[in-house]
N, CA, C and O of each residue as an XYZ file, in Angstrom:
260
protein
N     -68.075   -213.103    105.258
C     -68.758   -211.874    105.604
C     -67.904   -210.696    105.178
O     -66.677   -210.766    105.246
N     -68.529   -209.622    104.743
C     -67.794   -208.454    104.297
C     -67.409   -207.592    105.482
O     -68.155   -207.466    106.452
N     -66.246   -207.010    105.385
C     -65.767   -206.107    106.414
C     -66.373   -204.729    106.184
O     -66.649   -204.356    105.044
N     -66.579   -203.978    107.250
C     -67.150   -202.642    107.140
C     -66.124   -201.648    106.596
O     -66.500   -200.591    106.090
N     -64.835   -201.972    106.693
C     -63.773   -201.085    106.231
C     -63.624   -201.193    104.721
O     -63.273   -202.262    104.220
N     -63.882   -200.103    103.969
C     -63.798   -200.179    102.512
C     -62.381   -200.399    101.991
O     -62.198   -200.774    100.833
N     -61.376   -200.166    102.840
C     -59.985   -200.354    102.426
C     -59.465   -201.752    102.718
O     -58.334   -202.082    102.361
N     -60.280   -202.572    103.361
C     -59.816   -203.915    103.704
C     -59.676   -204.754    102.440
O     -60.413   -204.543    101.477
N     -58.748   -205.697    102.430
C     -58.534   -206.531    101.238
C     -59.777   -207.305    100.813
O     -60.012   -207.494     99.619
N     -60.577   -207.755    101.787
C     -61.743   -208.542    101.411
C     -62.775   -207.693    100.669
O     -63.439   -208.187     99.757
N     -62.916   -206.420    101.050
C     -63.850   -205.543    100.352
C     -63.366   -205.247     98.938
O     -64.155   -205.248     97.994
N     -62.082   -204.996     98.795
C     -61.528   -204.716     97.473
C     -61.670   -205.932     96.572
O     -61.981   -205.807     95.388
N     -61.442   -207.098     97.138
C     -61.548   -208.330     96.367
C     -62.997   -208.571     95.949
O     -63.246   -209.035     94.836
N     -63.945   -208.267     96.815
C     -65.359   -208.478     96.515
C     -65.835   -207.529     95.414
O     -66.720   -207.884     94.636
N     -65.263   -206.338     95.342
C     -65.694   -205.356     94.346
C     -65.021   -205.547     92.994
O     -65.477   -204.971     92.006
N     -63.968   -206.323     92.917
C     -63.236   -206.503     91.667
C     -64.120   -207.011     90.532
O     -64.043   -206.454     89.436
N     -64.958   -208.038     90.727
C     -65.797   -208.488     89.610
C     -66.746   -207.398     89.113
O     -67.051   -207.339     87.922
N     -67.213   -206.542     90.013
C     -68.103   -205.457     89.606
C     -67.368   -204.458     88.730
O     -67.930   -203.960     87.754
N     -66.125   -204.159     89.063
C     -65.336   -203.217     88.279
C     -65.026   -203.771     86.898
O     -65.004   -203.026     85.919
N     -64.789   -205.055     86.816
C     -64.444   -205.679     85.545
C     -65.591   -205.559     84.554
O     -65.351   -205.354     83.364
N     -66.827   -205.683     85.013
C     -67.990   -205.692     84.141
C     -68.679   -204.329     84.044
O     -69.716   -204.202     83.393
N     -68.116   -203.333     84.674
C     -68.727   -202.004     84.669
C     -68.796   -201.471     83.240
O     -67.803   -201.483     82.514
N     -69.972   -201.007     82.850
C     -70.152   -200.429     81.526
C     -70.555   -201.415     80.447
O     -70.863   -201.004     79.328
N     -70.561   -202.709     80.752
C     -70.969   -203.701     79.759
C     -72.479   -203.876     79.812
O     -73.081   -203.874     80.886
N     -73.081   -204.028     78.641
C     -74.522   -204.232     78.580
C     -74.860   -205.701     78.742
O     -74.159   -206.571     78.225
N     -75.928   -205.969     79.454
C     -76.416   -207.328     79.607
C     -77.641   -207.472     78.707
O     -78.745   -207.069     79.072
N     -77.431   -208.047     77.536
C     -78.486   -208.159     76.538
C     -79.611   -209.069     77.033
O     -80.785   -208.795     76.784
N     -79.257   -210.150     77.731
C     -80.285   -211.054     78.258
C     -81.213   -210.325     79.225
O     -82.426   -210.530     79.206
N     -80.643   -209.484     80.058
C     -81.445   -208.746     81.034
C     -82.447   -207.842     80.321
O     -83.611   -207.766     80.714
N     -81.991   -207.157     79.273
C     -82.890   -206.277     78.532
C     -83.992   -207.072     77.842
O     -85.139   -206.629     77.795
N     -83.654   -208.235     77.309
C     -84.650   -209.081     76.656
C     -85.668   -209.589     77.675
O     -86.862   -209.654     77.382
N     -85.203   -209.946     78.863
C     -86.102   -210.413     79.916
C     -87.062   -209.304     80.324
O     -88.256   -209.545     80.499
N     -86.540   -208.087     80.474
C     -87.395   -206.962     80.845
C     -88.434   -206.697     79.765
O     -89.589   -206.405     80.076
N     -88.035   -206.794     78.494
C     -88.971   -206.570     77.395
C     -90.058   -207.648     77.379
O     -91.227   -207.364     77.121
N     -89.649   -208.888     77.660
C     -90.609   -209.987     77.707
C     -91.599   -209.787     78.855
O     -92.799   -210.003     78.686
N     -91.104   -209.379     80.009
C     -91.983   -209.124     81.150
C     -92.917   -207.938     80.879
O     -94.045   -207.910     81.371
N     -92.450   -206.967     80.100
C     -93.311   -205.839     79.732
C     -94.479   -206.329     78.875
O     -95.598   -205.832     79.001
N     -94.214   -207.311     78.001
C     -95.288   -207.884     77.184
C     -96.303   -208.614     78.058
O     -97.502   -208.586     77.781
N     -95.821   -209.265     79.110
C     -96.721   -209.944     80.048
C     -97.575   -208.898     80.767
O     -98.783   -209.074     80.923
N     -96.941   -207.819     81.200
C     -97.674   -206.754     81.894
C     -98.746   -206.127     81.002
O     -99.813   -205.747     81.484
N     -98.462   -206.020     79.700
C     -99.428   -205.439     78.751
C    -100.521   -206.428     78.374
O    -101.523   -206.044     77.771
N    -100.338   -207.701     78.724
C    -101.327   -208.708     78.394
C    -101.106   -209.363     77.040
O    -101.947   -210.135     76.579
N     -99.985   -209.063     76.400
C     -99.683   -209.655     75.089
C     -99.306   -211.132     75.227
O     -99.517   -211.922     74.306
N     -98.751   -211.495     76.378
C     -98.354   -212.878     76.665
C     -98.926   -213.230     78.033
O     -98.829   -212.443     78.974
N     -99.523   -214.417     78.140
C    -100.093   -214.812     79.432
C     -98.988   -215.371     80.335
O     -97.947   -215.828     79.864
N     -99.241   -215.323     81.616
C     -98.284   -215.864     82.583
C     -98.137   -217.367     82.384
O     -97.047   -217.915     82.547
N     -99.235   -218.034     82.032
C     -99.176   -219.477     81.780
C     -98.245   -219.785     80.610
O     -97.457   -220.728     80.674
N     -98.335   -218.986     79.536
C     -97.439   -219.179     78.393
C     -95.989   -218.910     78.789
O     -95.078   -219.627     78.377
N     -95.793   -217.880     79.582
C     -94.438   -217.544     80.035
C     -93.838   -218.686     80.843
O     -92.671   -219.034     80.665
N     -94.640   -219.268     81.734
C     -94.156   -220.385     82.543
C     -93.911   -221.629     81.698
O     -92.943   -222.355     81.925
N     -94.781   -221.876     80.729
C     -94.685   -223.096     79.917
C     -93.543   -223.046     78.911
O     -92.849   -224.039     78.696
N     -93.356   -221.887     78.300
C     -92.334   -221.810     77.252
C     -91.527   -220.519     77.342
O     -91.322   -219.824     76.347
N     -91.085   -220.223     78.527
C     -90.336   -218.994     78.779
C     -89.053   -218.869     77.988
O     -88.791   -217.822     77.395
N     -88.249   -219.919     77.968
C     -86.981   -219.877     77.242
C     -87.228   -219.671     75.754
O     -86.519   -218.900     75.107
N     -88.218   -220.348     75.213
C     -88.536   -220.207     73.790
C     -88.969   -218.767     73.490
O     -88.534   -218.180     72.500
N     -89.817   -218.208     74.340
C     -90.267   -216.834     74.145
C     -89.096   -215.855     74.255
O     -89.029   -214.875     73.514
N     -88.188   -216.121     75.168
C     -87.028   -215.262     75.339
C     -86.126   -215.342     74.121
O     -85.598   -214.328     73.665
N     -85.948   -216.548     73.592
C     -85.114   -216.713     72.402
C     -85.740   -216.043     71.176
O     -85.026   -215.574     70.291
N     -87.068   -215.999     71.126
C     -87.776   -215.386     70.006
C     -87.833   -213.861     70.135
O     -88.150   -213.161     69.173
N     -87.526   -213.358     71.325
C     -87.581   -211.929     71.591
C     -86.599   -211.195     70.666
O     -85.443   -211.596     70.528
N     -87.071   -210.131     70.047
C     -86.207   -209.336     69.168
C     -85.140   -208.663     70.008
O     -85.385   -208.319     71.164
N     -83.946   -208.470     69.434
C     -82.878   -207.814     70.182
C     -83.303   -206.416     70.640
O     -83.937   -205.664     69.899
N     -82.942   -206.098     71.863
C     -83.307   -204.821     72.448
C     -82.055   -203.950     72.481
O     -80.992   -204.405     72.904
N     -82.174   -202.723     72.045
C     -81.044   -201.796     72.105
C     -81.384   -200.646     73.027
O     -82.536   -200.226     73.139
N     -80.349   -200.147     73.685
C     -80.436   -199.031     74.625
C     -81.731   -199.006     75.278
O     -81.988   -198.133     76.106
């Protein structure tokens, strides 16, 4: 459980992984969001997404900014 005191060692230790990755882009996350946007627009059906989601994600064009 996390301590309420932000200066406690356990809180500092818990935040360390967040600091290490701060500012790095998660390309997979952007690709997933783009794929879900296609589902929302009706370009891809939910059934197709469930059946071949990984394949569709791998086929997704790289997303920038």
